[in-house]
N, C-alpha and C positions, 0 to 999 in steps of 0.2 A: 517569530515564524520565519522559516527558511525557504519557503516556496511561495509562488504566486497563488494566493488563495482565490479559488473561483466561486465557491459556494460552501455551504455547511458541510463538514466532513461526516457528520453523523446523519444518517437517513432514517428518521423514525418511521416505524411501520405499525406501531400501536400507540394509543393515547398516552401522553406523558404530562407530568406537571412541569411548570417552567423550571423548577429546580432540577428535576431529573434530566430535562433536555439540556440544561447548562452543564450538568455533570457528565453526561454521556457525550456531549459535543466536545468537551475538553479532553476526555479520554480518547476519543477518535482522533483529535488533533495531535495528541501526544503520540499515538500509534503511528500516524502518518509521518511525523517528524522522525520517529525511530526507523521506519522503513527507508525514508530518504537518506538517513545517516548511513545505513548499511550500503546503499547504492553508492554513496560518496566514498565510503571506505574501500569499495571494490569497483573503481571507475572503469576498468577494462574488462570486467566480467559481465556476461549476459546471465541474468538470474531470473528464475521463474518465481511465481508466488510460493511454490512449494519449497524452493531453495531458501527464500526469505523466512518462511515459517520455521524451517529447520534451524537456520542461523539464530533465530530469536528463541530457540529452545522450546518451541511449541507452547509458549506461555501466552499466546494470543490466538484467537480463533482464525482459521484459514480464511474465513469470509471477511474478517477485518483486514487481513493482509491484502486480499484481493481488492477490497474497497479502497484501501490506501494507495495501492498501485494504480488503480483506475483514476483516482483523483489526481495523483502526481502525473500520470500520462496526459490527462486532459489539461493539466496546468502547464504542460510543456517541459516538465522537469525530467521525464523519462522518455526514451524512445523504444519502440519495439525493434528487436534485433532478430527475431525468428521464432521458431517453435521447437519444442522438445516433447518427449513422451512423458506424460504425467503419470501419477501413481495409479490412476484408474484406466490406464492404457488408452488415453485420449491425448491428442495434441493440445499443448498449452503454450501460450506466448511466453517469450523471454524478453527482458527489458534491460536497459543500461542507462546510466545517467546521461542526460543530454549534454551536448557540447564538448564531448571528450574527443 
């Protein structure tokens, strides 16, 4: 694990078996690591959740990208750098790897 883990990455909203919770938690952890890796590969770029979603090829739900970014931000791995216009014509935050 490459970041300071604060809590579970997966946030269940429906009843799950222990096996499902373990599987989904691992998948969320893997997604979070992938998002962090993108920020590490682009340390001087301010990237939005939509940017990350695009870089990942859309093979992950945008809500999962947002969850991963929120977890990384709360863990101190990312900093907010400003806002940009999102695809739905609303302001969205941009983030950068912390400590650069």
